[in-house]
N, C-alpha and C positions, 0 to 999 in steps of 0.2 A: 316294360310298359308299352301299351299300344298308343302311339301318338295320334291324336284325332283332331280334325277341324270340323266345325259346325257351320253350315252355310244355309241361311234362310233370310228372306227380306222382311219377315215378321218377327219383331222382338219377342213376342210371347212364345212363338214356336222355338226360337233359339233358347229361351229360358227353360222351356220344358225339356228339350233335349239335353241341355247342360245338366239340369237337375238329375235326369235319369243316368247320365254318364258319370257324374261325380259319385254316385253310389256304387260304381263298379271299381274294384280295387286295382284292376290291371289297365285302366284307361286314364290317359292324361290328355285333357283338352288343351291344346296349345294355341288355338285361335278360333275366333268367331268372325264370320263375314256376312255382310248385309246384301251383297250383290255378286254377280258373276265376275266382274273385274277384280274386286277384292279377293274373291276366292282363287282366281287364276294366279294372282301375285303371291298369295299366301301358300298355295300348294307348291309352286315352283321354288319358293324360298325355303319353306320348312320341310318339304318332302315327307308328309305325314304317312303313317301306315293306313289310316282309315279316314274317309270323309263322309259325313252325312250331308247330302247335297239336295237342296230344293230344286225342283224342275223349273217352275215359272218364276222368273225374276226380271227386274228391269234391265234393258239393254242387252244382257247376255244371259241366256237360260242355262240350266245345268248341262244339257247335252252339248252346247257350244263350248262350255268350259272344258269338258273332256276332249272335244275336237282340237282345242288349242294346246293341249298338253303333249309333251314328248311321250311317244308310245312306250318307251322303255321305262318310264317312271310314273305311270298312272297308278294311283293308290287304289286300295280296295274301296268300293263305293256302295253306299246304301242310298238310294233315292228316297226323298221325302216330298210328298205332294198331296194336295186335296183333290186331285183329278186322276181318275183311274184310266183314262184313255192313253196315258203314256207308258203303261206297264210293259207292253210288248217291246216298245223301243228301248226301254230301260234294260231289259234282259238281252236285247240284241247288242248293246254296248258292254255286256258282261258285268252289269251290276249284280251284287250278291243277293240283294233283296230290294223290295219296293214297299216302303211304309206309306200307307194311305191314311191321311189325317181324317178324323182324329183317331189316334191309336193309344192303347193303354200300355202299362209297363210290361205286361206279359208278352204282347206282340213286339214291343221294342227289344226285349231280351232275346226273343227268337231271331230277330234280324241280327242282333249283335253276336250271337253265337255262330251264325252262319259266317259273319265277317271274321270272327276269330279263327274258324276252320280254314278259311281262304288265306288269311295272313300267315298262319302256320305252314300251309302248303307252299306258299311262295318262299318262306324263309328256308324250308327244307330243300326246295329246289335250288335256291341260290347257294346254299352251303354245298350241295352236291356239285354244282358247276364249279365253284371255287376249289373244291377238293380235287376234282378231275383236272382242272387247269394246273394246280400245284403239282400233282403227281406227274403230269405230262412234262412240266417244266423241269422237274427233278430228273426224269428219264433223259430229257434232251441234253442235260448237263453231264450225264454219265458217259460211258464209252459209246462207241458207235452202235453197238448192239445191245439193246435194253434187256434187262433181266426180267422185266414184267411188262405185260400189256394191260391197258385199261379197257375193259369190255363192258358195255351197257347191255344188259340182258333181262327182259321181263321185269322191268322196274328196279333191277339191282344194278350196282356197279361192282363188277368182279375184277379184282386185282390178280390177274393170272400170271403165274410164273412161267416164263417161256420154256423152261426145262420140263414142265409138266405136259406140254403139247406132244401128242403121239404123231399125229399127221394132220394135214390141212388140205381141204379141197375147195374149189371155186363154187360160188352160188350167186350168179348174176353180179350185182354190184357189191356183194359181200363175199367173205370167205368163212368157211365153217372150220372151227378149231376143235379137233377131237381130243379129249383128255379123259382117258378111262371110259367110264360109262356116260359121260356128259359131252354135249356138243354145244358150243357157243358161237353165235354169229357176230362177226366183226365187220364193220363197214370199211373195207379196204380192198384194193386190187391185189391179185396174186403177185404181180411184178413189184409193187411197192412193198408188200410184206416180205418177199424174198430178199429185198435190199436191207430190210430191218433185222433179219434173222442172221445169226452167225453161221457162215457157210461151213465152219468146222463141225457144226452140230446139226444143221438142216440141209437137206438135199432136194433139189427140184428133180422129180423123176418123170414128170408129165406136164403138159401145158396147164393142167388144172390140179396138180397134186404136188405137195411138198411133204417130206417125211423127216421125222427126227431119227437120225442115224442110230441113236442109242436104242431105238425101239425095233430095229430090224433084226429078225431072227435068222432068216435065210433068203437066198435068191434061188429061184427055180428057173432053169433055162428051158425055154420052149422051142418049138420048131423055128427054123430060120434065124436062130440066134437071139430071139426075143427072151425077155425075162419077166417073171412075176416076183414082186417084192412081198414077202410074207413077214408080218410083224409078230412080235411076241404074243400079242392078243389074239392072233389067228387071222387078223384082217389081211386080205389079199389086195394088193395094189398093182396096177399095170405100169410097167416101165415103157415109156414111149421110146421109139428108135432114136428120135432126135436128142434124147438125153442119155443114151448108152455110154457116151464118153465119160459122163460124170460118175457112173457106176464103176467104170474101169479105173478112174482116178481113186475112188474109194477102195477098190480092191488092191490097187498098187500101194496105197497108204497102209493097208492092213498087213501086207506081206513083209 
């Protein structure tokens, strides 16, 4: 159910809105308010999903009500007024719609549908954040080296197995995780990511490159003792001189 508060200083206007809302099976009207002060108190106490909010009211108007609310808990708002000069300001404070009196049931339902879409978007976003936080907490309680990374990419949340990473390179404030034919961006520094990855599986071979040891096919020695690291995919990576000791350790472990 979408919990809803109706705010208007005119009794007939509140009655009309309540009548429209009561015909909607997914709406529960939990309060009616006659002015801004009542509205502010009711919103803070009840934390509704949706508010139909009059603009012009005694002492505190609809915009002032929103200004006094905690930014993290502002409900979805549909403004209701007899004056169209407030429309631009209404959308500047992120109202989903602006009902101009007098309005009919069809126009009311159009505004309500927009509110439903916004409420659903907020719920999905909140669930995603809670899921990400849960997964990160689970990872932090495991061993020092996580088995998965949580990566947000193009509107998705990808739960990437660390073992699936072929190699990593730096990209400004991000790192690029190469996994087969896919590349994912993770907001992380190379140094911090290196600390999170198991050194028995991942090797830093350059200031901006980390490689999964299991993906290395061969090392090719170049002039002056330099190496090129060639992966099973055919990808060629440069081994920096400052990291040659790590390759030697790898070779010693393999012998």
